[in-house]
N, CA and C of each residue as an Amber inpcrd file, in Angstrom:
protein
   402
   0.8480000 250.4240000 -23.8210000   1.5120000 250.9220000 -24.7860000
   0.8110000 250.5760000 -25.8340000   0.4380000 250.7650000 -26.8890000
  -0.1480000 250.5720000 -28.2270000   0.2990000 250.6820000 -29.3150000
   1.5070000 250.7610000 -29.4610000   2.0950000 251.1270000 -31.0130000
   2.4080000 250.1190000 -31.9800000   2.1500000 250.3980000 -32.6720000
   2.4960000 249.6690000 -34.2050000   3.3990000 250.0950000 -35.1090000
   3.5510000 248.9160000 -36.0040000   4.5570000 249.1060000 -36.9790000
   3.7470000 248.3830000 -38.2320000   4.0580000 249.3130000 -39.1270000
   2.9490000 248.8180000 -40.7260000   3.9980000 249.1030000 -41.6630000
   4.0890000 248.0510000 -42.5830000   4.9630000 248.0710000 -44.1580000
   3.4720000 247.7270000 -45.2270000   4.1220000 248.4390000 -46.3060000
   3.2790000 247.8130000 -47.4370000   4.4080000 247.6440000 -48.6630000
   4.1310000 246.8430000 -49.2910000   5.0940000 246.1650000 -50.2480000
   4.2210000 245.8590000 -51.7390000   4.6660000 246.2360000 -52.3410000
   4.1230000 245.1100000 -53.8620000   4.9900000 243.8190000 -53.8300000
   4.1400000 242.9030000 -54.1670000   4.6690000 241.2880000 -54.1100000
   4.3370000 240.8570000 -55.5510000   4.8930000 239.8570000 -55.2100000
   4.6350000 239.2030000 -56.7070000   4.1810000 237.8870000 -56.4970000
   2.9340000 237.4770000 -56.6860000   2.5230000 236.0590000 -56.8900000
   2.2930000 235.6810000 -58.0070000   3.1760000 234.1030000 -57.8620000
   3.0550000 233.1900000 -59.2140000   2.2010000 232.2180000 -59.3930000
   1.6440000 232.1310000 -60.0690000   0.5840000 230.8220000 -60.5040000
   1.0240000 230.4830000 -61.7930000   2.1240000 230.2940000 -62.0070000
   2.4360000 230.1110000 -63.5720000   2.7720000 231.5300000 -63.9470000
   2.4330000 232.5540000 -63.6890000   3.2940000 233.4550000 -64.3520000
   3.4160000 234.8410000 -62.6470000   3.1560000 236.1430000 -63.2010000
   3.6800000 236.8300000 -62.1040000   2.5730000 237.9920000 -62.2920000
   1.9510000 238.5950000 -61.1810000   1.0400000 239.3520000 -61.0420000
   1.4270000 239.9740000 -59.5610000   1.1400000 241.8240000 -59.5860000
   1.4130000 242.4850000 -58.4440000   0.1320000 242.1030000 -57.4480000
   1.1330000 241.8780000 -56.3910000  -0.3980000 241.3130000 -54.9900000
   0.2700000 243.0170000 -54.0480000  -0.9990000 243.5640000 -53.6580000
  -0.4950000 244.4670000 -52.3210000  -0.3500000 244.0200000 -51.1440000
   0.3100000 244.5360000 -50.1370000   0.3230000 243.7410000 -48.6080000
   0.3780000 244.8190000 -47.9730000  -0.1410000 245.0100000 -46.6100000
   0.1950000 245.4070000 -45.7140000   0.2820000 244.4810000 -44.4780000
   1.4720000 244.8760000 -44.0510000   2.4710000 244.1610000 -42.8090000
   1.4100000 244.9020000 -41.8180000   1.6290000 244.0080000 -40.4920000
   0.7860000 244.8920000 -39.2990000   1.6750000 244.5110000 -37.9700000
   2.3520000 245.0890000 -37.0280000   2.4870000 244.4430000 -36.0720000
   2.0130000 245.4350000 -34.6270000   1.5910000 244.7800000 -33.5720000
   0.6340000 245.5100000 -32.6730000   1.3660000 245.0840000 -31.1750000
   1.6760000 246.2310000 -30.4820000   2.5590000 245.6450000 -29.3260000
   1.6640000 244.9320000 -28.4200000   0.0580000 245.3490000 -28.3850000
  -0.3600000 244.1170000 -27.4220000  -0.9920000 243.1500000 -27.6810000
  -0.2710000 242.4330000 -29.0730000  -0.3910000 241.1910000 -29.5730000
   0.7630000 241.1160000 -29.7450000   1.9840000 241.0570000 -28.9360000
   3.1040000 240.4880000 -28.9840000   3.7640000 239.6420000 -29.5120000
   2.9460000 238.6240000 -30.2690000   3.8790000 237.0070000 -30.4880000
   3.1110000 237.3510000 -32.2050000   2.3390000 238.1280000 -32.2740000
   1.9260000 237.9440000 -33.7660000   2.0850000 238.9060000 -35.0900000
   2.1590000 238.5390000 -36.2180000   2.3420000 239.7450000 -37.5560000
   0.8900000 239.5350000 -37.7710000   0.6890000 240.2870000 -38.4040000
  -0.9550000 240.2010000 -39.6020000  -0.5230000 240.8130000 -40.8900000
  -0.4910000 239.6530000 -41.7700000  -0.1600000 240.3000000 -43.3240000
  -1.8020000 240.3330000 -44.1030000  -1.7040000 241.3890000 -44.5460000
  -3.0810000 241.2920000 -45.5900000  -2.4500000 241.4430000 -46.9860000
  -3.7270000 240.9860000 -47.5810000  -3.5160000 240.6920000 -49.1070000
  -4.5460000 241.3980000 -50.1800000  -4.1800000 242.1080000 -50.7720000
  -4.9470000 242.8500000 -51.4260000  -5.6060000 241.8050000 -52.6150000
  -6.8440000 241.2340000 -52.7510000  -7.2560000 240.6700000 -53.3940000
  -8.1630000 241.3650000 -54.7220000  -8.6920000 242.0610000 -54.3820000
 -10.0250000 242.8280000 -55.0520000  -9.5440000 244.5540000 -54.6830000
 -10.0330000 245.0590000 -55.5590000  -9.7680000 246.6860000 -55.0190000
 -10.2990000 247.1760000 -53.6050000 -11.2590000 246.1570000 -52.7470000
 -11.6340000 246.6320000 -51.6850000 -11.5990000 245.8280000 -50.7830000
 -11.4040000 244.4630000 -51.1310000 -11.0070000 243.5440000 -50.2010000
  -9.8780000 242.9070000 -49.8560000  -9.3800000 242.9960000 -48.4660000
  -8.2270000 242.1740000 -48.1390000  -8.4630000 240.9600000 -47.4280000
  -7.6870000 240.1320000 -47.6390000  -7.2340000 238.8840000 -47.1400000
  -6.1030000 238.3970000 -46.2160000  -6.9530000 238.5510000 -44.6280000
  -5.7490000 238.4180000 -43.6190000  -5.2160000 237.0660000 -43.2610000
  -3.5180000 236.7270000 -43.0950000  -3.1930000 235.8680000 -42.3360000
  -2.3690000 236.7620000 -40.9440000  -2.2950000 235.4900000 -39.6980000
  -1.7530000 236.0880000 -39.0370000  -0.9310000 234.8290000 -38.2090000
   0.4880000 235.1370000 -38.3270000   1.2220000 234.0330000 -37.6040000
   2.1350000 234.6450000 -36.4670000   2.7910000 233.3950000 -36.4290000
   4.1400000 234.3950000 -35.3450000   5.1890000 234.5650000 -35.5190000
   5.6440000 235.7130000 -35.1130000   6.8600000 236.6900000 -35.2760000
   7.8050000 235.6640000 -35.4630000   7.7850000 234.4130000 -34.4590000
   8.9950000 234.0090000 -34.5270000   8.9890000 233.2300000 -35.9910000
   8.0540000 232.6280000 -36.8100000   8.2670000 232.3530000 -37.8370000
   8.6140000 233.5210000 -38.6350000   8.6460000 234.4820000 -38.7170000
   8.9830000 235.4970000 -39.9370000  10.7420000 235.6450000 -39.3120000
  11.2660000 235.8670000 -38.1990000  12.0490000 235.5580000 -37.6710000
  13.2240000 234.6980000 -38.4020000  12.5950000 233.1710000 -38.3540000
  13.4260000 231.9940000 -38.9260000  13.1020000 231.8330000 -40.1940000
  12.0950000 232.2900000 -40.9730000  12.1360000 232.2780000 -42.5640000
  12.8620000 233.0390000 -43.7800000  13.7260000 234.3870000 -42.2970000
  14.5040000 235.1350000 -43.3880000  15.4070000 234.7390000 -43.2410000
  15.9990000 233.3630000 -42.6040000  16.8940000 233.1880000 -42.4460000
  17.3300000 231.4930000 -42.8030000  16.3250000 230.9240000 -42.6880000
  16.3980000 229.1710000 -43.2630000  15.0520000 229.0020000 -43.5450000
  14.2860000 227.8220000 -44.1940000  13.0550000 227.4470000 -44.7100000
  12.0550000 227.2160000 -43.2470000  10.9630000 227.6070000 -42.7850000
  10.1270000 227.6600000 -41.5430000   9.0600000 227.5900000 -41.7210000
   8.4060000 226.8330000 -41.0860000   6.9810000 226.7270000 -40.9600000
   6.0390000 225.3770000 -41.7000000   5.2760000 224.9870000 -41.0360000
   4.7910000 223.9050000 -41.2080000   3.2370000 224.1180000 -41.6180000
   2.5320000 223.4740000 -42.3670000   1.2900000 223.4630000 -42.8940000
   0.7210000 225.1630000 -43.4430000  -0.3510000 225.6920000 -43.2940000
  -0.8260000 227.0800000 -43.8140000   0.0060000 228.0660000 -44.1340000
   1.1580000 228.2910000 -43.2520000   2.5880000 229.0840000 -43.4920000
   3.7660000 229.2400000 -43.5220000   4.0340000 229.2350000 -44.5390000
   5.9420000 228.8420000 -44.8130000   6.6730000 229.8040000 -45.2770000
   8.0280000 230.1950000 -44.7300000   8.6920000 231.0660000 -45.2720000
  10.2250000 230.4110000 -45.6190000  11.0130000 230.8650000 -46.4970000
  12.1360000 230.9170000 -46.8760000  12.8630000 231.6940000 -47.4820000
  14.2570000 232.0540000 -47.2440000  15.0470000 232.9030000 -48.3550000
  15.2090000 232.4000000 -49.5840000  15.5820000 233.1590000 -50.1210000
  15.8080000 232.8460000 -51.7090000  16.9520000 233.6350000 -52.3710000
  17.9990000 233.2580000 -52.5230000  19.2910000 234.0100000 -52.8090000
  19.6300000 233.7330000 -54.3060000  18.7870000 233.3960000 -55.3280000
  19.1790000 232.9540000 -56.6160000  18.5840000 234.1530000 -57.6370000
  19.1400000 234.3430000 -58.5830000  19.1070000 235.0480000 -59.5590000
  19.8250000 236.7920000 -59.0610000  20.4620000 236.7800000 -58.5030000
  21.2890000 237.9720000 -57.8290000  19.9580000 238.8300000 -56.7740000
  19.4180000 238.3860000 -56.8560000  18.6350000 239.0950000 -55.7520000
  18.0020000 238.5700000 -54.1640000  17.9380000 239.0020000 -53.3610000
  18.0380000 238.3210000 -52.0120000  16.1770000 238.8660000 -51.6530000
  15.3610000 237.5730000 -51.8960000  14.0210000 237.4990000 -51.6350000
  13.5510000 236.7530000 -50.6500000  12.4140000 236.7670000 -49.7880000
  11.7190000 236.0180000 -48.8620000  10.7990000 235.6610000 -49.6690000
  10.4110000 234.2620000 -49.7460000   9.4750000 233.1640000 -50.3080000
   8.5360000 232.8800000 -49.4870000   7.2640000 233.2390000 -49.6940000
   6.1680000 233.0080000 -48.5470000   4.9520000 232.1890000 -49.6180000
   4.8790000 231.2930000 -48.3000000   3.8120000 230.2500000 -48.9980000
   2.4650000 230.1030000 -48.0100000   1.3130000 230.7010000 -49.0790000
   0.4100000 230.2750000 -47.8900000  -0.7440000 229.4280000 -48.6680000
  -1.1400000 228.5750000 -47.5990000  -2.3590000 227.4010000 -48.4040000
  -4.0000000 227.5940000 -47.7280000  -4.7000000 227.0910000 -48.4750000
  -6.3420000 227.1710000 -47.6080000  -6.8660000 226.2650000 -48.0710000
  -8.1070000 226.2930000 -47.7830000  -8.9830000 225.0770000 -48.8160000
  -9.1750000 226.1280000 -49.8560000  -9.2560000 227.1870000 -49.8460000
  -9.6590000 227.5420000 -51.5260000  -8.3430000 228.0120000 -52.3440000
  -7.3030000 227.9370000 -52.3850000  -5.8530000 227.7360000 -52.9840000
  -4.6780000 227.8650000 -52.3920000  -3.8330000 228.1080000 -52.6970000
  -2.1810000 227.9940000 -52.6800000  -1.7290000 229.2300000 -53.2550000
  -1.1380000 230.3110000 -52.8880000   0.0630000 231.5630000 -53.4880000
   1.8420000 231.5150000 -52.6270000   2.3390000 231.2520000 -53.7950000
   3.3030000 231.5960000 -53.7820000   3.5820000 233.2050000 -53.8670000
   4.1430000 233.9990000 -52.9150000   4.6420000 235.2530000 -52.9390000
   6.0700000 235.2780000 -52.9720000   6.4150000 236.7270000 -53.4450000
   8.1290000 236.8650000 -52.8950000   7.9760000 238.2540000 -52.7410000
   9.1280000 238.3960000 -51.8780000   9.0100000 239.7600000 -51.0550000
  10.6520000 239.8820000 -50.9170000  10.7400000 241.2610000 -51.2350000
  12.1180000 241.8060000 -50.9030000  12.5910000 241.4130000 -49.9930000
  13.7430000 240.6850000 -49.5200000  13.9500000 240.3960000 -48.1140000
  14.4860000 241.4980000 -47.5310000  15.7640000 242.6660000 -47.9460000
  15.2040000 243.6260000 -46.8880000  14.4700000 244.2600000 -46.7700000
  13.4980000 244.7080000 -47.5130000  12.3750000 245.3610000 -46.7340000
  11.6350000 244.8280000 -45.7470000  11.3750000 243.3890000 -46.0570000
  10.8550000 242.6410000 -45.1870000  11.6120000 242.5290000 -43.5490000
  13.2310000 242.3150000 -43.5560000  13.8980000 242.7620000 -42.4470000
  14.2820000 244.0440000 -41.8740000  13.6510000 244.7320000 -42.5210000
  13.3570000 246.2740000 -42.0780000  12.4440000 246.5640000 -41.2890000
  11.1320000 245.7520000 -41.5880000   9.4660000 245.2820000 -41.1330000
   9.7680000 244.9630000 -39.6870000  10.8890000 244.0010000 -39.7430000
  10.9340000 242.9150000 -38.6110000  11.6140000 243.5870000 -37.5970000
  12.4810000 244.4260000 -38.1300000  13.4980000 245.9070000 -37.1550000
  12.7550000 247.0350000 -36.5240000  11.7880000 246.9980000 -37.4770000
  10.8330000 248.1880000 -36.7150000   9.8750000 247.5030000 -35.4880000
   9.1850000 246.1700000 -35.4800000   8.5790000 245.3230000 -34.3520000
   9.4650000 245.3140000 -33.5010000  10.6800000 244.9150000 -33.6340000
  11.6310000 244.8860000 -32.3840000  11.6580000 245.7850000 -31.4900000
  11.9460000 247.2840000 -32.3120000  12.1310000 248.4360000 -31.7270000
  10.8480000 248.5540000 -30.7920000   9.4910000 247.9710000 -30.8970000
   8.6200000 248.6240000 -30.3770000   8.5870000 247.3710000 -29.1310000
   8.5790000 246.1090000 -29.2920000   9.0890000 244.6120000 -28.7090000
  10.3860000 244.0640000 -28.6770000  11.2490000 244.3320000 -27.9490000
  12.2370000 243.5810000 -28.4630000  11.9560000 242.2560000 -28.1670000
  12.6500000 241.4440000 -29.3690000  12.6360000 239.7570000 -29.5810000
  12.8120000 239.4230000 -28.2660000  12.4380000 238.5280000 -28.0210000
  12.1660000 237.5360000 -26.4970000  11.3300000 238.0070000 -25.4070000
  11.3160000 239.7200000 -25.8230000  10.3780000 239.9610000 -24.5910000
   9.1850000 240.0130000 -24.5630000   8.5660000 238.9150000 -25.3550000
   7.3610000 239.2320000 -25.7550000   6.0430000 239.0010000 -24.5240000
   6.4160000 238.1550000 -23.5670000   5.5990000 237.6670000 -22.5770000
   5.7530000 238.7510000 -21.5730000   6.6580000 240.0780000 -21.6470000
   6.5710000 241.0150000 -20.7630000   5.2220000 241.9470000 -21.1250000
   5.1790000 241.8740000 -22.7200000   4.1240000 242.7590000 -23.0490000
   3.0890000 242.3800000 -23.3600000   2.9340000 240.9610000 -22.8900000
   1.4680000 240.0350000 -23.4330000   0.1750000 240.2690000 -21.9660000
  -0.5210000 240.7780000 -22.2400000  -1.7250000 240.8490000 -21.4340000
  -2.5140000 239.8410000 -21.1780000  -2.1910000 238.6020000 -20.1730000
  -3.0300000 237.5560000 -20.1960000  -4.2350000 237.7810000 -19.4050000
  -4.3450000 239.0340000 -18.9110000  -5.6690000 239.3150000 -17.7890000
  -7.0220000 240.3330000 -19.0890000  -6.3970000 240.3210000 -20.0560000
  -7.0210000 241.2110000 -21.4070000  -7.5880000 239.7320000 -22.0000000
  -6.7370000 238.9140000 -22.4150000  -6.7530000 237.9100000 -23.1710000
  -8.1470000 236.9300000 -22.3330000  -7.8400000 236.4820000 -20.9110000
  -8.6450000 236.1530000 -20.1310000 -10.5640000 236.3810000 -20.2960000
 -10.3490000 237.9140000 -20.2690000 -11.8210000 238.9270000 -19.9170000
 -12.1290000 238.3320000 -21.4210000 -11.9400000 238.7820000 -22.6570000
 -12.1230000 238.7890000 -24.3800000 -12.5450000 236.7690000 -23.9830000
 -11.8710000 236.0640000 -23.6490000 -12.6980000 234.6270000 -23.6820000
 -13.5130000 234.5290000 -22.7700000 -13.7630000 234.9390000 -21.6530000
 -14.7690000 234.8780000 -21.0680000 -16.1220000 235.7450000 -21.1220000
 -15.8910000 236.8460000 -21.5560000 -16.7330000 237.3640000 -22.0400000
 -17.6680000 237.4490000 -23.4150000 -17.9190000 235.9960000 -23.6380000
 -17.9670000 235.9890000 -25.4500000 -19.7520000 235.5590000 -25.3200000
């Protein structure tokens, strides 16, 4: 089974001001533990971040993550947002996304691979083959 879920959203990146940033979120049944979030930095350039789906699950309800990717809900200003902070040696970004839209994306991933059943969908033999055929 190789079904995917994709979600695109306009994000707000805060660097002392705000700038719209297009993102593309992808979930693949063949990689059931991870989500890929790609952010458009230029017209033809996307930067991808891969993180655990469990991080997104936790980040929708409480602060989650240590290190390069952190998430937390923000219920201020009359809107419910998900704040995503990503860091790399090149810099740091704080992005705000509509909480409901991200939650809908997570629900779509759970229709493909129900939460807690990721191990049942993970092809360990394919991973071993990929690692050993380098």
